[in-house]
C-alpha positions as CSV (number, residue, x, y, z in Angstrom):
1,M,-0.1,0.0,-8.8
2,R,0.9,-3.4,-9.9
3,A,0.2,-6.3,-7.6
4,D,2.8,-8.4,-9.4
5,L,5.6,-5.9,-8.9
6,T,8.3,-7.9,-7.2
7,L,11.3,-6.9,-5.3
8,G,13.4,-8.9,-7.7
9,E,12.1,-6.9,-10.7
10,V,12.7,-3.5,-9.0
11,A,16.2,-4.6,-7.9
12,Q,17.0,-5.9,-11.4
13,R,15.9,-2.7,-13.1
14,S,18.1,-0.8,-10.6
15,G,21.0,-3.0,-11.5
16,Y,21.4,-4.6,-8.1
17,N,20.7,-8.0,-6.5
18,E,17.7,-8.0,-4.1
19,K,19.8,-8.0,-0.9
20,Y,22.0,-5.2,-1.9
21,F,19.1,-3.2,-3.3
22,C,17.3,-3.5,0.1
23,T,20.4,-2.4,2.0
24,L,20.9,0.6,-0.2
25,F,17.1,1.5,-0.1
26,K,17.1,1.3,3.7
27,K,20.3,3.5,4.0
28,R,18.9,6.1,1.6
29,F,15.3,6.4,2.8
30,D,15.6,5.1,6.4
31,V,12.7,2.6,5.7
32,S,12.6,-0.8,4.2
33,Y,11.4,-1.2,0.6
34,S,8.5,-3.4,1.8
35,D,7.4,-0.8,4.4
36,Y,7.7,1.9,1.8
37,L,5.6,0.1,-0.8
38,T,3.0,-0.7,1.9
39,G,2.9,3.0,2.8
40,L,2.3,4.0,-0.8
41,R,-0.4,1.5,-1.2
42,I,-2.2,2.5,2.0
43,A,-2.0,6.2,1.1
44,A,-3.5,5.4,-2.3
45,A,-6.2,3.3,-0.6
46,R,-7.0,6.2,1.8
47,E,-7.5,8.6,-1.1
48,L,-9.8,6.1,-2.9
49,L,-11.8,5.5,0.2
50,E,-12.2,9.3,0.8
51,K,-13.0,10.3,-2.8
52,T,-14.8,7.3,-4.4
53,N,-17.6,4.9,-3.7
54,M,-15.5,1.9,-4.9
55,R,-16.1,-1.4,-3.2
56,M,-13.4,-2.9,-1.0
57,Y,-12.3,-5.4,-3.6
58,E,-12.0,-2.7,-6.2
59,V,-9.9,-0.5,-3.8
60,C,-7.8,-3.6,-3.0
61,D,-7.2,-4.4,-6.6
62,A,-6.5,-0.7,-7.5
63,V,-3.7,-0.4,-5.0
64,G,-2.0,-3.6,-5.8
65,Y,-3.3,-6.3,-3.4
66,N,-4.3,-9.7,-4.7
67,S,-6.2,-10.7,-1.5
68,V,-8.9,-8.6,0.1
69,E,-8.3,-10.3,3.5
70,H,-4.6,-9.3,3.4
71,F,-5.5,-5.8,2.3
72,L,-7.9,-5.4,5.3
73,R,-5.4,-6.7,7.8
74,T,-2.6,-4.5,6.4
75,F,-4.8,-1.4,6.3
76,K,-5.9,-1.9,9.9
77,R,-2.4,-2.5,11.1
78,A,-1.2,0.7,9.3
79,T,-4.1,3.0,10.3
80,G,-5.7,1.5,13.4
81,Q,-9.0,1.3,11.6
82,T,-10.7,-0.9,9.1
83,P,-11.2,0.6,5.6
84,L,-14.9,0.9,6.3
85,Q,-14.3,2.7,9.6
86,Y,-11.8,5.0,7.8
87,R,-14.3,5.7,5.0
88,K,-17.2,6.5,7.4
89,E,-15.0,8.9,9.5
90,N,-13.5,10.7,6.6
91,V,-16.7,11.0,4.5
92,K,-18.3,12.8,7.5
93,K,-15.4,15.2,7.7
94,H,-15.8,16.2,4.0
95,Q,-19.6,16.7,4.2
């Protein structure tokens, strides 16, 4: 996942301006582009936390976040757990 992927780039590649792209995306998928992208990144982070021993900064980078602090806050907001709590709980389930 690219951390530098911007809404403008996605909209341009789709042939729309940002505002219209966001409107179409929300109508089509019933979720904002931003929330959709966050969901993809968090799902990828969950998988990495469950299946690898990557450090947090490596997971953060792999799923497209430039800031570990922002990743930690976003992950906790999305899952209700810190990434470390999530890893501990899910590693136990798979053992």
